[in-house]
N, C-alpha and C positions, 0 to 999 in steps of 0.2 A: 663606861660608854653610855651615851644618851640615846634613847630611842624615841622617835615621835610616835606617840600612841594615837590610835584612831578609836572610835567608839563603835560598839556593836549593841543594837537593841533588838529585842524580840518582843512582839506584842500580839494580842488577839484583838482585832477590831470589833467593836460592838455596835457602834453607830457611825454613820458618815453622811455627808451631804455632797451633792453634785451641783454644778451650776444651774441645772433646771429645777432644783428643789426650792420650795418657797422659803426655806430657812437660810438659803445661801447668802443673801445680802446681810442678814444679821450676823452670821458667822464671819463673813468677810470684814464687816465694819469693826468687829471685836478684834480681829487679828491686826487690823491697821491701827486702831486706837490704843489697845492694850499692849501690843507686842512690837509696834513700829514696823511691821512688814509692809513693804511698798505695794500699792495696789497693782502696779504693773506686773509684779511677780505673781500675785494671787490670781490675776487674770489668765495665767498660763496653766493653773492647776486644774486637774480633772476631778479631784475628790479631796475632801478635807475630813479627816477622822476627828469626830467630836467626842467620842468615848471609846476607851479601850482598856484592856487589862495588860499591864506591863509584866512581862515574864522575866526579862533580864536586861540589865544594862552593864556593860563592862568595857574597860579600856583594853584594847588589843593591839599588838604590833602590826598585825596584818588583818585588814577587814575582809569580811566574806565577799564584798564587792570589791574586787581588786582595783577598779577604776575610781573608787570613791574618793581617794585622796587627790588624784589628778583633777577630778570634777570640782572638789571643794576649793582647791587652789585656783583652778581656772575661772571659777565664779567669784573669786575674791574673798571667800569666807576665811581663808587662811592667808595671812600676809607675811610670808617669810621669804626674803630675797634669795637666800641660799636654797630653800626648797623649790622655789620657782625655777631657779637655774638648774638644780639637779633633776627635776622632773621634766624640764624643757617644755613647759606649758605656756600657753598664751592666755593672758588675763582678759576676760570679757566683762563688759559693764552692763549687765542686764538690769540691775537694781536701781540704776540712776535714772532720774526723770528729767 
């Protein structure tokens, strides 16, 4: 049997910036240029972690946030027609400009 794995991460945040921080624009520009993240999505963010200690990363069949899979599919991060049908989620188009 095949199981769809989700990811679980645990980390300790060390540094972050908020929109009112003078470093915000520099971090935002880097996310757009280096990682291709849409500016429209970044504008909805309340905090960006710029430094952290990764404690764990693992693939798990059930995430600690039980709605995480529905949210990921609903936002279009996972594109599986069967999964969309099974979860009965509506796809939203937040990242399109």
